[in-house]
N, C-alpha and C positions, 0 to 999 in steps of 0.2 A: 431535643433530648435533654438539654440543660433545664428547660422548663419542667419536664417530667421529674427530673432528679430533685429539683427544688421543691416541687409539689409533694413528693414522697418523703422528703426529709425536712421538717420544719426547723431543725437546728441550723441547717445550711442556709435556709431562707433568712433566718434571723441574723446569722453572721454576715451574709452577703448584702442584704437589703434593709434589714431592720436595725435594732439597737444591739449591736454585737457586744457592747459592754455588759449587757445583762447576763452574758454567759461567761464572762471573764472572772478571774479570781478577785477577791475583795482588795487585794494589795494594789490593784490598778484603779481603784475608785477615784483617787485624786486626779489621775490622768483623764479619766472619762468625764469628770466634772469640768476639767479645764476645756475639753472639747465642747462640752455643752455650753459653757460660758461664752466661748468664741463662736457659737452658732454653727458648729460643724457636726454634720450627721455622722453617726458612729457605726454605720455598716461598712464592711470591708471595701466594697466597690466605691462608696462615697469617700472613704478615707483616701483611697488610691487616686480618685479624681481630684480631691483637694490637694494632695501631695504634688500631683502633676501640675495643677494650676499654679501652685506656689513656685515650683521650679520654672515654669514658663514665664511667670511674672518676673522672677529674678533675671532670667535671660533677657527679657525685653528692657528691663531697667538698665542692665549692663550695656546693652546695645546702644541705648540712648545716652549713656554716661560718657565721660571723657576717657574711659578705659584706663584710668590710672590705677596704681596700686592702692591708693587711698579709697577710690570709688569701689574697688573690688573688696577691700577690707570692710567698708561700710555695708556693702551688699551681703557679704558672707554671713553676718550675724543678724540680718533683717529677718524677723519672724522665726528665729532659731528655736525658741521654746515651743512654739506651736508645731513646727515641723518635727521636733524631737518627740513631742507627745504623740503626734500622728504615727511616727515611726514605731514607737514602743507599742502602742495599742494595736496597730495593724500587724505587727510581728506576732503578738499573742493571738490575734484573730486568725492569722494565716496558719499558725500551728494547730489551732483548734479546728480550723476548716480542713486542713490536711488530714488530721486524725479522723474527723467525721467522714470525709470522703473515702478514706481507706476502709473504714468499717462498713460503709454503705456498699462499696464495690466488692469487698470481700464477701459480704452477704449475697450480693447478686451473683457472683461467680459460683458460690457454693450452691445457690438455688439452681443455677443452670446445670451444674454438675449432677445434682440430685435428679433433675428432670432428664438429663441425658442417661443416667443410670436406669431410671424407670423405663424410658423409651427403649433402651437397649435390652432390658429384661423382658419387656413385652414382645419385642421383635424375636428374641431367642425362643421364647415360649411358643410364639406363632410358628416359627420355622420348624421347631421340633414337632408341634402338633401336625402341621401340614406334611412334614416328613413321614410321620407315622401313618397318617391317613393315606398318603401317596404310596408308601411301602405296602400297606395292607391291600390297596387297590392293585398294585403290581403283583403281589403274591396271589391274590384272588384270580387275576388274569392268567398267571402261570399255572395255577391249579386247574383252571378251566381248560387251558390248552393241553395239559397233561391228560386230563380226563377225556378230551376229544380224541387225542392220539391213542389212548387205550381203547376207546370205542372203535376207532378205525382198525386197530390191530385185531380186534375180535373177528373181523370179517375174514382175515387171512387164516390159513390153516396153522395150527399150533406148531407143527414141525418146521414150517417155513420161518415163523417168527423166532423160534428158539434156535434155529440154525444161524441166525445173524447175531453176532456178539453185541453190537450196539443196541439193537432192539431188545435183546435179552437183558442187558444191563439196565436199560430204561425200565422195563417191566419189573425188575427186581427192586429198583429204587422207588418207583411210583406205587407199587402194590406191596407196601411194607408188610402188613399183617396177612394179606391174602395169600402170599406165596411163602410164608414162613415155614409151613409144614413141608413143602416140597422143595425148599431152597437147595438143599444138598443134592437132591436128585437132578435138578436142572443143571 
């Protein structure tokens, strides 16, 4: 995933692996030149490795020393300028990296939201369409059932059908216009 993110965003690739100084404000040019003079690569990952290496070296030197206050004081200021420069440049690079990543992921989240909205809209349209189609099918089936029942009732004598309140109500409903003239008589 990290490789994909870096491929999609060249600014992040430059900050992490390339010359991060090229993206920093010109006020930091002297710091970047100092790193270049000392042969330190200026990508964020390389700066962090260099900083870690510097600290490890100090720990090893201290372990091998007589561990006196004097030895600690000498060690404390060893390569101080280089570490300070690494710290300042990496701080700016980290801020720029954070901003870039925030913009990148905000864009991704927005794209996902838009995709979700589109999918949801298509789903709703499909459900409504299928609902109407299904409802039409159900109504057609009910209409056919009603017509079949009316045809069955034609076989029975009219007096028998009209004597039954339920059958009479069904015929009145199912034959809206056909029985309109005689509705009051029935």
